[in-house]
ZAGURO-303517 format. One line per 8 residues: number of its first residue (from 1); their letters; for each residue x, y, z of C-alpha. Coordinates in steps of 0.001 Angstrom, whole numbers, plus 500000, padded with zeros to 6 digits. Layout:
# ZAGURO-303517
NUM) A) X Y Z; ...
This chain:
# ZAGURO-303517
1) MVVEADGG) 500000 500000 500000; 500946 503653 499632; 500687 506145 502487; 500661 509858 501704; 501138 511856 504905; 501513 515496 505855; 501264 517838 508811; 501454 521557 509307
9) SRGNPGPA) 501115 524451 511690; 499924 527997 511146; 502844 529612 512839; 505788 527581 514090; 504672 526699 516693; 501008 527405 516040; 497626 525724 515549; 498551 522395 513964
17) GYGAVVLD) 497058 519337 512341; 497926 516257 510319; 496444 514255 507486; 497170 510859 505940; 495730 508919 503007; 496141 505185 502411; 495985 504034 498785; 496384 500765 496934
25) AGARQVLG) 499788 499772 495581; 499185 501637 492349; 498086 504782 494229; 494844 504756 492240; 492306 503739 494866; 491816 505525 498191; 491420 502896 500908; 491145 505172 503922
33) EVYDGLGT) 492055 508536 505370; 492646 510043 508807; 493153 513605 510015; 493011 515486 513294; 494068 518676 515039; 497018 518775 517433; 496501 521987 519363; 499561 524229 519303
41) TTNNVAEY) 502791 522594 518185; 505472 522812 515504; 505403 521962 511832; 507954 519147 512266; 505961 517512 515072; 502792 517666 512954; 504583 516027 510021; 505721 513135 512192
49) RGLIAGLR) 502206 512763 513628; 500875 512528 510080; 503331 509735 509275; 502441 507835 512465; 498713 508123 511738; 499250 506931 508178; 501275 503890 509238; 498645 502942 511822
57) AARDLGAT) 495906 503251 509214; 497842 501066 506758; 498398 498458 509478; 494696 498435 510324; 493905 497893 506643; 496136 494812 506577; 499121 496158 504656; 502299 494064 504642
65) EVEARMDS) 504441 496455 502617; 504201 500253 502676; 505678 503081 500677; 505368 506223 502833; 505363 509363 500726; 505868 512821 502254; 506927 516274 501096; 508892 516708 504344
73) KLVVEQMS) 512557 516216 503490; 513344 516267 507209; 511093 513350 508136; 512009 511265 505087; 515754 511710 505594; 515565 511100 509361; 513376 508011 509025; 515703 506693 506303
81) GRWKIKHP) 518646 507111 508705; 520512 509636 506593; 519961 512628 508889; 520497 512743 512633; 517671 513653 514992; 518839 516273 517475; 515676 517251 519341; 514162 514855 521936
89) PLQELADT) 510500 515520 520960; 511213 514494 517371; 513294 511505 518515; 510349 510173 520498; 508045 510523 517503; 510596 508889 515194; 510896 505973 517631; 507120 505531 517557
97) ARELAADF) 507129 505566 513767; 509918 502977 513661; 508026 500700 516057; 505037 500865 513720; 507261 500245 510691; 508524 497065 512337; 504988 495623 512049; 505348 495459 508249
105) DAVTFVWI) 507480 493218 506062; 508937 496301 504381; 508572 500080 504653; 510250 502648 502419; 510214 506405 502900; 510013 508540 499770; 510150 512312 499348; 507675 513802 496877
113) PRKDNARA) 507134 517439 495811; 504472 519353 497717; 502215 519487 494666; 502130 515676 494582; 501079 515491 498226; 497952 517578 497814; 495551 514993 499253; 497342 514733 502597
121) DALANRAM) 497970 518480 502648; 494262 519152 502161; 493400 516832 505060; 495965 518535 507308; 494405 521888 506500; 490942 520545 507289; 492334 519441 510647; 493807 522897 511274
129) DGESSPTL) 490386 524353 510411; 488843 522304 513225; 487597 519196 511417; 488509 515782 512782; 488496 512147 511668; 491248 510489 513726; 489958 506920 513284; 489967 504992 510050
137) DPSGAAGP) 486760 505033 508039; 487431 503071 504847; 483832 503175 503671; 483795 506939 503641; 487019 507239 501726; 486894 504323 499302; 486899 505230 495655; 489222 506419 492938
145) APKPPAEA) 491965 508714 494148; 490741 512226 493327; 492854 514610 491368; 494529 517187 493615; 492200 520174 493957; 493239 523251 492045; 493496 525282 495219; 496068 522829 496594
153) TASTDSAA) 498417 523237 493634; 498052 526821 492542; 497770 530121 494349; 494819 532367 493585; 494144 535981 494250; 491321 535100 496632; 493499 532652 498584; 496270 535196 498956
161) AAAAWTGQ) 493768 537793 500094; 492270 535410 502645; 495766 534717 503971; 496573 538358 504517; 496302 538142 508301; 495713 534886 510190; 493734 532841 507679; 496702 531459 505756
169) AGSPTRLI) 496416 527946 504366; 499142 525344 504395; 502408 525075 506289; 504619 528158 506011; 508269 528305 505167; 509770 530275 508028; 512696 532548 507175; 514781 533638 510149
177) LLRHGQTE) 516653 536713 508944; 519850 537590 510777; 522002 540614 510002; 525773 540145 510309; 527795 541496 513233; 529930 544627 513443; 532740 545512 510997; 535112 548486 510921
185) LSVERRYS) 532969 550113 508239; 529825 549819 510337; 531674 551374 513296; 532464 554388 511125; 528976 554332 509533; 530296 553968 505997; 528529 552484 502992; 529436 548798 503019
193) GHGDPELT) 528173 546898 499998; 530280 544476 497994; 533399 545423 499950; 534505 542521 502095; 535588 543560 505618; 535748 540980 508381; 533911 541106 511676; 535542 543064 514457
201) ELGQKQAA) 536161 541393 517802; 532863 542834 518995; 531208 541638 515797; 532363 538096 516516; 530877 538309 519999; 527624 539613 518526; 527509 536712 516082; 528091 534205 518881
209) AAARALAT) 525385 535759 521062; 522891 535779 518195; 523710 532153 517410; 523129 531079 521014; 519851 532972 521230; 518659 531504 517956; 519618 527958 518932; 517810 528340 522268
217) RLSGQGVE) 514687 529670 520526; 514579 526813 518016; 515381 524107 520557; 512600 525335 522821; 510171 524991 519907; 511442 521557 518905; 512506 522917 515515; 515589 521929 513552
225) PAVVLSSP) 516625 524473 510916; 516777 522962 507463; 519895 524930 506573; 521775 528166 507222; 522046 530253 504056; 524573 533081 503846; 525597 535971 501668; 529013 535292 500111
233) LRRARQTA) 530620 538236 501921; 532928 537441 504841; 531037 539400 507479; 527914 537356 506726; 529748 534051 506353; 531487 534527 509699; 528150 535241 511373; 526501 532313 509586
241) AAVAETTG) 529314 529976 510633; 528567 530744 514288; 524896 529885 513724; 525683 526687 511837; 528105 525523 514514; 525655 526235 517338; 522565 524724 515680; 524312 521879 513856
249) ADLEVRDG) 522742 522897 510544; 524597 522841 507230; 525881 526148 505841; 525355 527135 502212; 526345 530347 500433; 523767 532053 498200; 524955 534872 495940; 521434 536309 495809
257) LIETDFGG) 521729 537356 499473; 524654 539730 498893; 524334 543385 499940; 523629 546264 497529; 526521 547262 495290; 527100 550890 496303; 529579 551403 493481; 531555 554635 493822
265) WEGLTFTE) 530096 555299 497267; 531564 552121 498765; 533500 553023 501910; 532199 556619 502021; 530127 558130 504808; 526690 559534 504085; 528101 563066 504142; 531024 562193 501865
273) ARERDPEL) 528740 560561 499286; 526344 563527 499351; 529191 566021 498905; 530684 564006 496055; 527406 563559 494091; 524824 565922 495627; 522213 565733 492863; 522508 561964 492306
281) HGRWLGSA) 522582 561225 496026; 519404 563212 496537; 517606 561349 493748; 518876 558012 495054; 517358 558724 498471; 513999 559368 496843; 513739 556538 494338; 514430 552803 494381
289) DVEPPGGE) 515130 552999 490644; 518201 555275 490912; 521636 553640 490947; 524726 554838 492832; 527599 555652 490436; 528608 552286 488977; 526397 550511 491483; 523033 548797 491899
297) SFRAVGER) 519589 550276 492424; 517351 549093 495244; 514908 547941 492546; 517542 545590 491138; 518380 544345 494627; 514714 543657 495281; 514353 541645 492094; 517318 539367 492788
305) VEAERARI) 516356 538933 496451; 512790 538032 495469; 514106 535478 492975; 516259 533978 495720; 513340 533959 498175; 511175 532090 495659; 513889 529472 495197; 514312 529049 498953
313) VEEFAGRT) 510582 528701 499611; 510294 526085 496871; 513389 524169 497946; 512632 524197 501680; 508837 524281 501613; 507320 524112 505083; 510712 524203 506808; 512574 526737 508950
321) VVLVSHVT) 515548 528342 507202; 518111 530753 508667; 519287 533496 506280; 522328 535554 507249; 522566 538674 505152; 522686 542471 505179; 520430 545448 505764; 519036 545840 502251
329) PIKMLLRT) 518248 542185 501446; 516605 541701 504846; 514525 544843 504364; 513467 543564 500948; 512286 540263 502411; 510364 541991 505190; 508811 544388 502675; 507643 541416 500602
337) ALGAGDAV) 506131 539740 503659; 504367 542974 504617; 503131 543602 501080; 504462 547154 501464; 505839 549694 499011; 509263 551247 498626; 508686 553771 501417; 509125 551083 504085
345) LYRMHLDL) 512755 550619 502984; 513567 554135 504206; 511555 553879 507438; 512833 550595 508829; 515931 550411 511053; 517847 547160 511459; 520648 546962 514021; 523790 544891 513720
353) ACLNIADF) 523230 541179 514486; 519471 541697 514745; 516953 538891 514351; 513849 539075 512153; 511281 536402 511270; 508860 536127 508343; 506589 533246 507335; 505707 532608 503690
361) YPDGGASV) 502696 530377 502987; 502105 528187 499923; 498859 530025 499130; 500707 533345 498701; 500085 534726 502179; 502847 535950 504468; 503261 537089 508042; 506021 539070 509769
369) RLVNETSY) 506631 537609 513219; 509593 539585 514526; 511619 542668 513576; 514976 543945 514890; 515244 541732 517992; 518562 542399 519761; 517878 541741 523469; 520520 539002 523468
377) LDDVR) 523160 541680 522770; 522480 543665 525972; 525496 542262 527772; 527807 541958 524755; 530755 544340 525013
């Protein structure tokens, strides 16, 4: 038999639910389905609960061999033994799933794209909406496997509008946005774009403090970050390395997260740049379409950052990802989550080594959870 399982939470943690569908070996006939709410918990916990429910349902239907299909890379890789499990709550759930798997002659765990897991995803969303069918009811589910509903595979204007506040559908991809620590250029308040200064001693302490605070936050929620993604510049990579070491997550460099290219203003103070190019500097402050001399406009930065965000959300759908970057890219991501215009770029302040959080939902909705958190730096000197 085939088990398609999923789980999600609206917020991470947040109101959660799971869903699982059992199908015949050819995945053509639905044999049974189960789904239920879980109260407030994390996305990863809900995914495991979906797998456990699906395995139990397959056992009750008399399966001897099972192919468990999920769009959760985390659960599939951990259950296959390729990824370590670092958080006790997930370890307990994985142990339960393995005990159930031992009841079958053979169980394989297979990752599938989110769009191919629409049936289980739809059940998980019904559970998060308050519906419940935690016990197997084959008679109510038997029949040809339905085609995934259009709303499960494509965003619509109405879905995005409904998700504008707390009515988002599906499990969000959470982006934890961390600005790098202090450099000599930031001490002197100079434009620092594609230049590549290292962290100062204080900057290294800031990075370590941010990493500890982030690891504590995630551990307390039972969340394992899928990956730490970093700008290619040293100040970001050094900060990201501290996060990766503390959380145990892999570190990857993404060129799309690099800071604005300030061109001829690189290394200048605000006053120096204004005195050098008074007319251009004034226009640049008033328009995202104006480029610094030989540099990059905020519009261009926004386009490449949005392209990178779309890739990340697709690649790590429903997971928590740490992004270590710079002021402008982080502002662009927060602006996208807020659905705001260019004006917000000039009215938002982000401190060194600050933490920001934004959730992006598969239906097009988004939610900003945190902006410019730096309380963990209070005692850093």
